[in-house]
C-alpha positions as CSV (number, residue, x, y, z in Angstrom):
1,M,-20.2,-0.3,-6.1
2,P,-17.8,1.9,-7.7
3,I,-18.7,6.0,-7.5
4,T,-21.1,6.5,-10.7
5,A,-21.8,10.2,-12.6
6,A,-25.5,9.6,-11.0
7,H,-23.6,9.7,-7.4
8,I,-22.0,12.8,-8.2
9,R,-24.8,14.5,-10.0
10,T,-26.9,13.9,-6.9
11,V,-24.1,14.8,-4.3
12,L,-23.3,18.3,-6.7
13,T,-27.2,19.4,-7.1
14,S,-27.7,18.6,-3.1
15,Y,-24.5,20.9,-2.5
16,V,-26.2,23.2,-5.0
17,A,-29.4,23.9,-3.8
18,R,-27.8,24.6,-0.2
19,H,-25.1,26.9,-1.7
20,P,-26.6,28.9,-4.6
21,E,-23.5,31.3,-4.7
22,D,-21.5,28.2,-6.1
23,E,-24.2,27.6,-8.8
24,G,-21.5,29.6,-11.3
25,S,-18.5,27.7,-10.6
26,L,-19.8,24.4,-11.0
27,A,-21.6,25.2,-14.4
28,A,-19.0,23.7,-16.0
29,V,-18.8,20.4,-14.1
30,F,-22.6,20.1,-14.8
31,A,-21.7,20.7,-18.9
32,L,-19.4,17.5,-18.3
33,L,-21.3,15.7,-16.7
34,D,-24.3,16.4,-19.5
35,A,-21.6,15.3,-21.7
36,G,-20.9,12.3,-20.6
37,A,-17.5,12.5,-19.3
38,D,-16.5,9.6,-16.7
39,L,-15.4,12.7,-14.0
40,T,-14.3,9.3,-11.7
41,S,-11.0,9.0,-14.2
42,R,-7.8,10.6,-13.5
43,R,-7.6,10.1,-17.1
44,E,-10.2,12.5,-17.6
45,F,-8.2,16.0,-18.1
46,R,-11.4,18.4,-19.0
47,G,-11.4,17.8,-15.5
48,H,-12.4,15.0,-13.0
49,V,-13.6,14.7,-9.5
50,T,-11.1,14.4,-5.8
51,A,-12.4,13.8,-2.4
52,G,-11.1,15.9,0.1
53,A,-11.5,16.2,4.4
54,V,-11.6,19.1,6.5
55,L,-10.5,17.7,9.4
56,R,-11.5,19.5,12.8
57,D,-9.6,18.9,16.2
58,P,-11.6,19.7,19.8
59,D,-9.6,23.2,19.1
60,G,-11.5,24.0,16.0
61,R,-8.2,24.0,13.9
62,V,-8.0,22.1,11.1
63,L,-5.4,19.5,9.8
64,L,-3.0,20.8,6.2
65,V,-0.9,18.1,5.0
66,R,2.2,19.2,2.3
67,H,1.7,17.9,-0.9
68,R,5.0,15.6,-2.0
69,A,4.3,16.0,-6.3
70,L,3.2,20.4,-6.1
71,D,5.0,20.9,-2.6
72,R,1.6,23.3,-1.1
73,W,-0.2,22.6,2.3
74,L,-3.5,21.0,0.9
75,L,-6.2,19.3,3.0
76,P,-6.5,15.9,2.6
77,G,-7.7,13.9,0.3
78,G,-6.6,12.7,-3.2
79,H,-8.3,10.9,-6.6
80,L,-11.5,8.4,-6.3
81,E,-10.5,4.6,-6.2
82,A,-13.1,1.6,-7.7
83,T,-13.5,0.7,-4.1
84,D,-15.0,3.7,-2.8
85,D,-19.1,3.4,-2.4
86,S,-19.5,7.2,-2.0
87,L,-17.6,10.6,-1.9
88,R,-17.4,10.6,1.7
89,D,-15.9,7.2,1.9
90,A,-13.2,8.5,-0.7
91,A,-13.0,11.4,1.4
92,L,-12.1,9.4,4.3
93,R,-10.0,6.9,2.9
94,E,-7.5,9.4,1.5
95,L,-7.7,11.1,5.2
96,C,-6.9,7.7,6.8
97,E,-4.2,6.6,4.1
98,E,-2.5,9.9,4.6
99,T,-2.5,10.4,8.0
100,G,-2.6,7.2,10.1
101,I,-5.8,8.5,11.7
102,A,-7.8,5.3,12.5
103,R,-11.5,5.4,10.4
104,A,-12.9,4.6,14.2
105,A,-11.3,8.2,15.1
106,V,-13.4,10.3,12.8
107,V,-16.5,11.5,13.3
108,P,-18.4,12.6,9.9
109,A,-20.2,16.5,10.5
110,G,-22.9,15.1,8.5
111,S,-23.2,13.6,4.9
112,A,-23.4,16.5,2.7
113,P,-19.7,18.2,1.9
114,V,-18.9,21.2,3.2
115,H,-17.4,23.2,0.1
116,V,-16.3,22.1,-3.7
117,D,-13.6,23.8,-5.4
118,V,-12.5,23.5,-9.0
119,H,-9.0,24.3,-9.2
120,P,-6.2,23.9,-12.0
121,I,-3.5,20.7,-11.5
122,P,-0.3,21.5,-13.4
123,A,1.5,19.1,-15.7
124,N,3.0,16.4,-14.2
125,P,5.2,14.8,-17.4
126,V,6.4,11.8,-15.1
127,K,3.3,10.6,-14.9
128,G,2.1,11.7,-18.0
129,E,-0.4,14.0,-17.3
130,P,-1.2,17.4,-18.8
131,A,-2.3,20.1,-16.6
132,H,-6.0,19.8,-15.7
133,Q,-8.5,20.6,-13.4
134,H,-9.7,18.7,-9.5
135,I,-13.3,19.3,-8.7
136,D,-12.6,18.3,-5.1
137,V,-15.4,17.7,-2.9
138,R,-14.8,18.7,0.5
139,F,-16.6,17.0,3.5
140,L,-16.2,18.2,7.4
141,V,-14.9,15.5,9.9
142,H,-14.3,16.1,13.5
143,T,-11.4,14.1,15.9
144,A,-9.9,13.6,18.8
145,A,-6.8,11.7,18.0
146,D,-3.3,12.0,17.0
147,L,-1.4,11.6,14.0
148,G,-0.6,8.2,12.9
149,T,2.1,7.4,10.4
150,L,2.5,9.5,7.3
151,Q,2.0,8.6,3.8
152,T,5.0,9.8,3.3
153,E,4.7,8.5,-0.9
154,E,2.6,11.5,-0.9
155,I,3.0,14.0,1.8
156,T,5.8,15.3,3.7
157,A,4.4,16.8,6.5
158,A,1.0,17.8,8.5
159,A,0.4,20.7,10.8
160,W,-2.7,21.6,12.6
161,R,-3.8,25.5,11.5
162,Q,-6.6,28.3,12.6
163,V,-9.5,27.9,10.5
164,D,-8.4,31.8,9.9
165,S,-5.5,30.8,7.9
166,L,-7.5,29.1,5.4
167,P,-7.2,30.0,1.4
168,G,-11.2,31.0,0.7
169,E,-13.7,33.0,2.5
170,A,-16.2,30.2,1.6
171,L,-14.5,27.7,2.9
172,R,-13.8,29.4,6.7
173,T,-17.3,30.2,7.0
174,R,-18.5,27.2,6.3
175,I,-15.9,25.8,8.6
176,A,-16.3,28.3,11.7
177,T,-20.2,28.2,11.5
178,T,-20.6,24.0,12.1
179,A,-21.4,23.4,14.7
180,P,-18.4,21.1,16.7
181,T,-19.6,17.4,16.6
182,Q,-19.1,15.7,19.9
183,L,-16.0,13.9,20.4
184,A,-16.2,12.3,23.5
185,D,-16.8,8.5,22.8
186,T,-14.2,8.8,19.6
187,P,-11.1,6.7,20.1
188,G,-8.4,9.5,21.0
189,R,-5.2,7.1,19.9
190,P,-3.3,7.0,16.5
191,G,-4.1,3.8,14.4
192,H,-3.6,2.8,11.3
193,C,-6.9,3.1,8.7
194,R,-9.0,0.4,8.0
195,C,-11.2,2.3,5.7
């Protein structure tokens, strides 16, 4: 069943309850939901939801990918698809697709997002997209696996970085203060996503 506006509202409402300091930055998102905007559609240029994964390894480093179209280092993630059942599932699917890490090799650190970031995306004339906003709902996950085959249509490189090198103090603090998930039983070999 595709992700619904009700699911997005529930996830964001519970996120704001845990992180009330982010309520102001998400006010425009709630206003879009109230206005009936389809935040699952990448054609909603006032803003649409994307799902991201904050992937930590056993050493506490976080994986970043070099996004081909934007030519920037970002967290793995992307647009929602009709086959996604939840925002967390979308984040895990995107992570597996972009990095080649098998779904069985990642362990979510819970069902709630660790961070939500609203940021501008520049116009892309090739795709017929004006400048717009991404509402990136990010989930913390852990792995002991190596990278698999990268999805070179969308990313050009991947690198493990220290948490303190990430942009955004709130994101860094939330990652640093989340207890590591037990990875002992996680398969540690590269593979392709079966999401």
